[in-house]
N, C-alpha and C positions, 0 to 999 in steps of 0.2 A: 320514891326516888329512880328505882329503875328505869322506870319509865320515862322519865326524865329525861337521863343519861342512854337509852336507846334513840328514842325521839333525831340526836344529835351527833348520832355515828356515823359517819361518809365516807365510810372504805371496808373493803371487803374483811368479817368476821366471823371465826371459827371459835364456839364457847367446847372447850373440850371439857367433862364434866365429870366426878366418882360420883356410880348412884349409891357409892356409899359415904358418900360427902355426909356429916353429922351435923356442921353447921350452917350449909347453906345445902338446902331439902331440891331434889335434881329437879322438882318443879318449878323453881326460880329459872333457871337453863332452857325448861317444856317451854314457859310462858313466854320468855326472850324469843326463841325461835320461833313461837307463834306471830309475837308482835312482827318482827323480823326474818318472813321466811326464805328474804336470800343471806342468811346469814346458813355459815355451816353449824351441824351441833351431834357429837359426837359424846355417847354416856356411856362410861367405860364402868363393867361390871367388878365388882369386887373391886373399886379402888372408890378409895376414900378423897378428901380434904385438894391433896397436893397431887394432883397425878402426875404432872414434870417429873416430883421427884419421887413417889411409888415406883413410878412402871417407865423411867425415863427412855427408853431404846422404843418403845411402843409409842408415848409419846410425839417421837420427834419423827417415828417412823408418818403418823396420822398427820402430824404439820406438814413433811415434807409432802404428803400425797396432794393436800390439801392445797397446799400454794403451790404444786406443779398443775393442778385442776383449776387454778384463779388465774393460770398466763404467767406466776411469779416462779420463779428460781430460789430454792434456798441456800441460805446461805452455807458455809463450810460445817457440814453439821460435826465433825470429831471434833470442832474445839469446845461445842458446846454440851460434851457429851460427859457426866462425872466421871472422875477418874474413881471414885472412891466417896461413899455415905458411911 
């Protein structure tokens, strides 16, 4: 199923995957990036299934850096930072 989805994606894509994810193996992210070498991939050590909640500042830094590299301007990220979990 993932392959069918990958074939239809026509926008710049970044995969941010936790190496310690026990729900979706990191191999799935690596396979997706091999299928679409134009996609970005960041595998985060010691991070599980929800990197945007586990390491929100690091996640936003990765996304902002990638957006700028793609020639896109990130939104005002202070609005996206969680105040407390």
